[in-house]
Every structure is written in C-alpha cells, then in structure tokens.
N, C-alpha and C positions, 0 to 999 in steps of 0.2 A: 755773840750775841747779834741778833738781827730782828727788827720789827716785821710782825706780819704786815703784808700789804693790806690794803683796805677789802681787796676782792678776797683775799685769804681770810681774812677775819670774818667778813660776811658768811663764808661756808662753814665757818666754826659756829657763828651766832645762830644760824638757821637750824642747828641740830637741837632735838627735842627727844624726850624717852621714847617716841614712835618715829621719828625722822631720823635715821642714822645717816651720818654724812661720809661714809667710806665707800670708797670704790674697791672693786672687785678685778682681779687680774689673775687668770687661771691659765696654766701651762700644762699641756699633758706632754710626758717625755716617755721615749720608749728606751728601756735597759737591754734590750736584746743586743744592743751593739757593744755593750761594753766588755772588755777582755775578761775571758773565760776564767772564772774563780774569783773576780773582783766584786767585792760588796758595796752596795750604794743603800744605805738605810738612812734614819733619822740622825744617826751621830755623824755619819759622813757628810749628810747634807748640812748639819749645824756648822761642821767644820767650813765648809765651803762658804756659806753666807759670812761666817766670822772673819774668813781670809779676804773676804770682799768689801768689807764694810768701808774701806777707803774709797771704793769706786761708788757706794750707795751712801753718800753723805746725808740725804734727808732721812734716813734710818737712824742716823746719830742724834736728830733734833728732838730737844724735850721742850713741852711748852709750859711758858712761864707767865702767868698771869701778872698785871700790874696791881698794886694796891689800890683798893677803893675802884678798880675798873678805871682808871684815870685815863687810860688810852688802850690801844688794840695791845693783844699780848705779844710776846718775844719768843722767838726760837733760841734755846742754849744749843749752840750747834756741835758741841763735842762733850755728849754726855757719856755715861757709862750704859751699855747694852747688855741686857741678862737674855744671852741667847737662848736659854733653855726656855724663858717664858715666851719670848718672841716666836720663836720656831717650834711649832708644836706637831705631834704625830696624830693622824686620823685614819680611820679605816672605812672603806664605803660597804654597803651591804651587797651580799652576792646578787647576781652573777658579775657585778663590777662593770656593768655597761655605762652609755652616756646616761640614762635616766638615774641610775644610783649615784652616779657621781654630781649630776645637776641637784639631787636633793640634798647631798652632802653638803654642797655649796650653799644651798638655801638655809641651811640650819647655822652654818658658820656666819652667815650675813644676818643673822637675826639679831646678834648682840651687838651693843655698841663698844667701842674702843675705851680703853682706861686712859683718861687724859692725864692721870700722874705719871705715865711711862711714855715713851717715844710713841706716837700714833700710827702703829703697824703693827700687824702679826702676819706669821706665814705658816701655812699648813702642808704637812709632807704626808701626802695622802696616798694610802697603799690600798690593796685588793682589787685594782681595776683588772680587767681581762687583758688577755694578750701580751702578759709581763710588762705592762705600764704602769707609771706612777703618775701622779699629778701634784702640783704645786699650786697653791692659791695664796696670792698676796692681798692682803685686806689692808688698806692704806687710806688715811683721812684725806677728803679733797682738799683740806687746807694745805696740805704738802704738795700735792702736784696736780696739775691737769692733763688731759689726754696725751697733748705732745710732750710733756714733762715725763709722765709715767711710761710712754713709749720709749723715751731716751734712757730712761732709768733701767727699763726692763732690758733694753739692747746691751747696755753696760753690765748688767748682770749676768747675761748671756754671753759674755766676751764677743758681742757684736761690734762694741764701739771702743776705741781706745781710751785707756784709762792707766791709774797708777798701778804698779805691780802688788801682787797680793802679798799681805803681811798678816805676821801673828798677833800685833798689838797695834795700838793708836793711843795717842794721847788725849787727856779728858781737860776740861775746862771746869772751874770751881763754879757752883751756883752764883748768882749775883746778889748783892746786897738788897734790902727795900729802899734804902737810901738811893741807892744807885739807879732802880728801877724808875723811882719816881723823877729823879734828876734828868733821866735820858728821855723819859716820857714828855717831861715840859719841855725840852729842847725841840723835840720833834713836834711838840702842837705848835711850837712858834714856826717852824719850816713849813708845816701845813698851811698856817694861815696865810703864809708869805706867797704859797703857791694858789691861793683862791682866785686872783686876777687871771692867771692862765688859764684856769679850770672854766672860769665863765667864760673867757674868750673862745675857749675850744667849743662850748656848748652854743654861743652865740653865732660862730661860723657854721656849726652844723645845722642851725636853724634857719640861717639864711639860704644855704644850700638846698634845703627842703622846700623854702617857699619858692627858690627861682626854678626849681626844677620841674619840666613839663610834665613828669610821671604824677598820677594821681593814685594813693593808695587805695588798697580795695577795702570795701566796708568791714571786713572781718579785722583787717588790720589798723583800722582808725578805731575799733572798738576792743582794745586789748583786755579790758577787763571784764568782758562779758563773753567769754568760751561758751560754746554750747553744752547744756547738761550731757553726762555721758556716764556710762557704767563705770568708768575708771576713775571718775572724780567723786570723793567722799573724804571721811576722816579715815586716815588709813592707820592700821595697827602696826604694832611692833614685830611681827612676823614677816618673814622673807622667804620667796620662792622663786627658783631659779631654772631656767630652761635654755638649751642651746640648740642650735642646728649649724651644718657646713654645707655650703654651697662652692662650686668650682668657680674661682676668680674668672677664669677664661670664658664660663658661659655667660657671667656677667657683662665682661668687656665686649663680647660678641651681640649680645642683646643691646648694650648701650650703643655701640657703634652702628648697628643695624638701623636703630630708631634715631640716631642723632642726637643724644644726650649724653650726661655724664654718668659714672659710676654711682655718684651722691644723688642724682636724679633717680637712678633705678633702685637705690636703697629706700628712698622715700616713696617712690611708687608701689613697690613691693609692700613696704610698711601700710600704705594707704589701703591697698586691697585686702590685706589681712585685718585691717581695723574695720573696715565696711563689714566683712564677715561677722566679727564679733559684735560690731553694734547692732547688726538686724538680729542676732541671736540674743544678746542681752537688754537691748533698748527697745527692740521690735521694730526699729526703722534707722536708715544711714541717710537723712536728708538734709543734713549740713556739714560743711567742712569743719573739721576738728583745727585746733590751734597748737602748732607744736613749736618748741624752743630747739633752735638747732645749733648746738655750740660752735663756734668758728674762732679759731685762735688768731692772735696778731702776733704772736712771735713763735716762729717755727725753728729757732736756733737749735742744732744738733746737739750741743754742749749743755743746753738747759735741762736739767733734771728736778727742779723743784719751782714751786709757786704756779700762781694761775694767771694766764694771758690771754683770755677768752672772753667773747661776749655770746649772749644767747640770741640768735637772729630768729626773730617770729616770723612763721610762715603758716600759710594754711595746707591742710592735709585733704584733699578732695574725695574724701569717702563717698560723697553724694553722686558720684559718677558710677554707674554701671559699666560702661565700656573701659576694658583696662587700658586701651591705648589712649582714650581721651585721659583717662587718669595720668598715664605717663605725660603726655602734652600739658597737662594742667599743672603738674608737679614741676616739670621744666619752667613754665612760665612763673609759677609761684616763688619757686626758689631764685630766679634771675630778679623778679622784681623784690624780694627780701633782701638780696645781697645790696642791689642798688641803693635801697633805703638805709640799710646798715650803715653803708660806706658814705652817704650823704651827711648822716647823723654824726659820724664818726665812730670808728670800733671800740675806742676807748673811753666813749662817754660814761658808760654805766660803772667801769672799773675806777675812773678818776672820780667820781662823787661817792663812791664807796667808801673811801678814805675817811669821809666826813660822818659816817654813821656810827653813833655813840654805843658801847656794848651793852649797857644795862638795859635801854630802853628796846633796842632792837631784839636783843634775847627775850623780853617779856613778850614783844608783839609776835614772835615766832611760836613761842609757848602758847599762846592765847590762839593763833591761827591755827596751830596743830591740834588744839582740842575742840575747834569749833565744828561743829558736825555741818558740812556743806562741800560743794565742789571748789577747785581751786578758781580763784577770780582773775588768773592771769593766762593760765595755759591748761591745755588738757593733758599733755605729756613732753617730755624730753625724747628726740630721736638724735642719735650720734652716729656718726661715720668717721672712723679715724684710721688713717694708714698706718698699718703696724709694719715690723721688718718685712724685707724682700729676701734676705738670705736666711736659712735656717739656723737656728741657734742650738747651742749645746750648754748644759749645766753639769758640771762634775764629769764631762766626756760624753754623756749620754744626750742622745738627740732629741730636741723640742719638736713634737710633731704638730702640736696645734695650740693657738692661743686664743682666750676668749677674754672679754672685758666689758665690765656694764658698770655705769654711775649709779648714784644713788636714786631713791624716790623722793620727790620734793613735796611739800606740805599739799594735800588735798589731791594728790596726784598717784593712784596707785599702779602705774606702769611705767616703765623705763625701757626703751629698746637701744641697744648700742650694737654696732658693728664694727668689727676689726679685721681688716684684711691681713693674712700672713703668708708669705711665699706664694702658693697658688691656690690658697683659700680665702672665701670670703666667710667669716664666722659670725654668726647672730646670737646674741644674748639677750635675753629678756629677764627682767627682775619685775616681780609684783609683790604686793603686801598678801595677808592671809585672806583676804575677803574678796579681792578683785576678781581672780580667777580660782577655780578649784585645782587646775592643773595649767600652768603656764605654757606648757608644750601645746595647748591649743592654739596659742598665738605664733610660735615657731612653725608648726605645723601649716598654719594658714599662710603663713609669710612664703613657705616654699610653692604651697598650692598658688599664691598669687603670681610667683614667678612663673610657674608653667603656664598660668593663664595667659600672662603677657606675650610669651614666646608662641604659643598657641595662635594668639591673635597676630603677632608680627609674622607667622607662616614659618618660625624657626621650629627645630624638631622638640617635642615635648618630653624627649628622654633627656635627663640631666646626666651630666659627667659625674660618675661616681670618684669622690676623692679618697684613693685608697690609703692615704696617710691618716686620715681622720677616723674616729670612732663611728661604728656602725650608727646608722640614723635612727 
C-alpha cells in the first residue's frame, strides 16, 4: 500500500462526469515483419501483457478510498488483474486509415475509467490498412505523468531493462478499514510536520521573484483572466481525436535555422494554427492566449508512476500575423515563463497540493464543470514530450508510430500534445464534442502553420514524407 501524492490525488479529484482524467497512448504496429504463419491476435496480445505485468507495476495498482475521505486515497500495489476485462478488442471502420483510427480513439476516450478496478484499459485495434494493428492505452493521469508514461511504454516495448517475463505474480490482500484510518492519521501527522518546510520553500520563491530584475508580462500577472475563446466553455463528455505526423528532421532543421528549440517550434506551430481557428470561429485573433505547458522536475528513467510536473503558464502569440514574429515571440515567452517558474520553485504547486482536502476539492471541480463559462485560469494545455528514440517491438512486431494526448481540463475544450518517436514528430489533438466539428481542422492547420514558417524562413515548403507513418 502507498498513499497517492497530493498532485496525484488532485488529478483524481478534478475528474467529473464530463471531465475525464485519463491520458491516451496510441501505438501503431506493423505485423508484416512477423514470421510467416505466426498469428498475433487479441489472445496472443493478452498473453504478452499478462507476462509483462511484472514490468508494468502501475497496471496492478487498485485505488482504495479512505473511510470518510479522511485522507488522500491509497494504491493497493499488488491486486488481481482481469486481463480479459482490461485488454479489449476493437475494429475500425473501413478503409482503416488515419481518420478511421482517430475516430475509434475518440469513441474509446469518451467513457471514464471504472474506479473499482485498476485505472487502465488497453484496446487491440484491428482493421487498419497495410497489415497493421494499433494498441491504445487508456491510463488515468493519477497513475503517471508524461515522463512516467514514456518510461512505462518503453518497458512494455522492451526498450527498457526490467524483470523477466513471468506467468504469475503474487497479490496482496485488501487492507482493513481500521488499517486505512490508522495510516491516514499517521500520514496527517507527518504532513503537519512538513508545513514549515513548505512555507519556507514558498517564501524563498517569493523572495527570488521580488529580487529578480525581470518583470512579468501583463498576461501572466492576470492568470485568472484569459481571453474569451471558442475553445473555452462548459465541455461535454464526448471526445474527438485527431493526429498528424511531421518529420523530426524538418522540425530540427527549421529550429536550428531560426535559432530556437524544438519546443519553441511546437508552440509556434500551435500558435499559427490557433490563430487560423480563432479567426474562423471568433472572428478575430487580437489577443494572445494563455497556455499551460507541463514541465517535469523528475526525469528519472526508472520512474513509471506518479506525477512530478508543474504547469508553466505562458502566452501563445496568436495576435501576430507574421510567422517569424510568432516564432521569436514564442521563444521569448517560453524563456520568460521558464525563468519565472524556476524563480517560484518548480515544486510549489505539488507541495501545496498535499493539503487539498478530498471532499471540498471534488465538490469545487464538479461545480466548475457544470458552470457555463470559460476556464478562468488558462485557454488550453500544450505539451511536448520526448518519446523513445529507438524503435520498439511488441510481441516481435515493429511499432511504427506512437501518439499521446492528455485530458481536457474544466472549461477548456482543446488539448494539444506532441510526442517525438524515432524520426517522427507526432501531433495529437483532443477536443470535446462541441468545440470542433472535426479536430483534424487543428492538425491540418498545424501542418499549414509549419509550412508557413518554413516559407518565411526561406526553407523548402515541401515537407519530408515519413514513410513509416500512416498516410496523412
């Protein structure tokens, strides 16, 4: 048994009937390289997952609530796993291209996870063109952040050393109510003892901010007044999903030519696309948006669970018509946001989250989710996560593509998540049912924005075709 950290627990408490807090990890797998006559279907895949449960410890975590919600819930670390329940078959509509797969992922994402079971599901998706299948992991954010998910994925694909495969594993008995209350009381005492260090950490951060010569932009000094946008409203429970693939070499070439980072390029591409959609849906794009960009403070390659990140608030300059001005503005905004983030202390929010009581926090987010209005903190989250650099295999079959996306937040109907994999930069967009009729509007706009940047920079507008990826 182990206690959820405050940050893990917050990601659990913010879930409502329309705000699902699971993340999605999608792997496209080419079966053509398997030995002739070898079958790899749902039964074989279930066997692979069962044999690797030792390597995938969070998949054996079961959520245990504390009586009277006296403290954050706990994980029962070694519980029974019903493989047939958690690993499910799915078939996409013909002709089995990118759009048909994206539609299937959206349907799967539209239902929450069952909290009475380990908080994950995996879908074995057949019917794809070109002799491929896909595997979709649906994992609650309380289990793992982006870095932990990447490590978990690498371990599942044999990219990371771990225990040998086994047919069985020991399980632990569920705890008694008395044990849960007793350990909760002891943990509360320890948390009370940590208050002076948390207050000291906060005070030192405030002192660094006061002494810093940097002045925050007006947008970041008013974090509770993001500009109204078509994406900010009471979101519904439906999810729509869209993907696109760019060549990582094209991104690196453009970033190097302009003297910026890959992360700057992702943000600039997002800014250009969001400008196009804001003009279309709002009739204007005259004010920068506010985005939360997750930044991890624990990059340990062995960590496969837990959340060790903060959301860095930064402006997304959609008001700038010139693409190169947007790139420069994004670079400066990202630099300022990182400086401010480190001045305050990267663990500030996660340390204070330990003191958020469960019942009032859950009620607050349920009220906010039903409130008709825009998100009062941010317009949308934009993530960029470095994924595996070596191609992975599952059951001997080559993983050709990986996509990932985080959840929607209360009052925000869009999420943009980018994962790199080998030679690819893979874009994922998640929306609710009412923000966009087709989320491919945004992925298409992101490709157009990248071409626009390259054109303005004097680089070739012809993008490298990623042969290993699904047709765009």
